[in-house]
VMD Tcl script that draws the C-alpha trace (Angstrom):
set ca {
  {-1.10 7.62 7.08}
  {0.10 8.12 3.17}
  {3.67 7.96 4.75}
  {3.26 5.11 6.33}
  {2.12 3.20 3.32}
  {4.99 4.75 1.29}
  {7.63 3.96 3.33}
  {6.78 0.29 3.51}
  {6.56 0.14 -0.10}
  {10.08 1.85 -0.67}
  {11.94 -0.38 1.44}
  {10.67 -3.27 -0.52}
  {10.81 -2.30 -4.25}
  {14.36 -1.76 -6.41}
  {13.29 1.28 -7.92}
  {11.96 3.29 -5.07}
  {11.54 6.51 -7.03}
  {8.25 4.58 -9.29}
  {6.32 4.10 -6.29}
  {3.17 6.55 -6.48}
  {0.74 6.13 -3.16}
  {-2.31 7.82 -4.57}
  {-5.73 8.16 -1.50}
  {-8.27 7.61 -2.63}
  {-11.56 8.70 -0.34}
  {-14.81 6.25 -0.86}
  {-17.15 7.29 2.38}
  {-15.78 5.31 5.83}
  {-13.19 4.24 3.89}
  {-9.37 5.57 2.68}
  {-8.36 3.32 -0.36}
  {-4.28 3.62 -0.95}
  {-3.75 2.93 -4.86}
  {-0.30 1.83 -5.02}
  {1.44 2.32 -8.98}
  {5.16 0.18 -8.87}
  {7.65 -0.68 -11.79}
  {6.86 -3.42 -13.77}
  {9.74 -5.05 -12.84}
  {8.05 -4.49 -8.88}
  {4.74 -5.67 -9.09}
  {5.44 -9.22 -7.83}
  {7.80 -8.27 -5.46}
  {4.89 -5.49 -3.61}
  {1.72 -8.62 -4.84}
  {4.26 -11.28 -2.85}
  {3.87 -15.34 -3.08}
  {-0.05 -16.52 -2.73}
  {-0.35 -11.96 -1.80}
  {0.64 -12.73 1.23}
  {3.22 -9.47 0.65}
  {0.53 -7.08 -0.12}
  {-1.94 -8.82 2.47}
  {1.10 -7.72 5.24}
  {0.29 -4.44 4.04}
  {-3.38 -4.36 3.88}
  {-3.60 -5.70 7.34}
  {-0.79 -3.10 8.43}
  {-2.58 0.22 7.17}
  {-5.53 -1.33 8.76}
  {-4.35 -1.48 12.46}
  {-2.41 1.96 11.30}
  {-5.72 3.08 10.45}
  {-7.66 2.16 13.98}
  {-5.12 5.00 15.97}
  {-7.03 7.67 13.91}
  {-10.83 5.71 13.90}
  {-10.71 5.78 10.15}
  {-10.55 2.71 7.74}
  {-7.39 1.97 5.52}
  {-6.87 -0.11 2.77}
  {-4.05 -0.41 -0.14}
  {-4.48 -1.41 -3.61}
  {-1.49 -2.49 -6.06}
  {-2.58 -0.33 -9.70}
  {-0.22 -2.09 -11.99}
}
mol new
graphics top color blue
foreach p $ca { graphics top sphere $p radius 0.5 }
foreach p [lrange $ca 0 end-1] q [lrange $ca 1 end] { graphics top cylinder $p $q radius 0.2 }
display resetview
């Protein structure tokens, strides 16, 4: 799952070298904390949070394949 999240985020941002995805296990759910450059935070969140919500939806759908729960959290 982590490579998928990294791939999607790196495709969106202008500075892919600054992308850091850290998995944090919280009970049955894995939270992928995404850290990007300050200039790219708006690109990852998107208008009204639409891009961030789409990333969360993709992570949830992909995690179902492995009978897990996952979400994406954007950290500044």
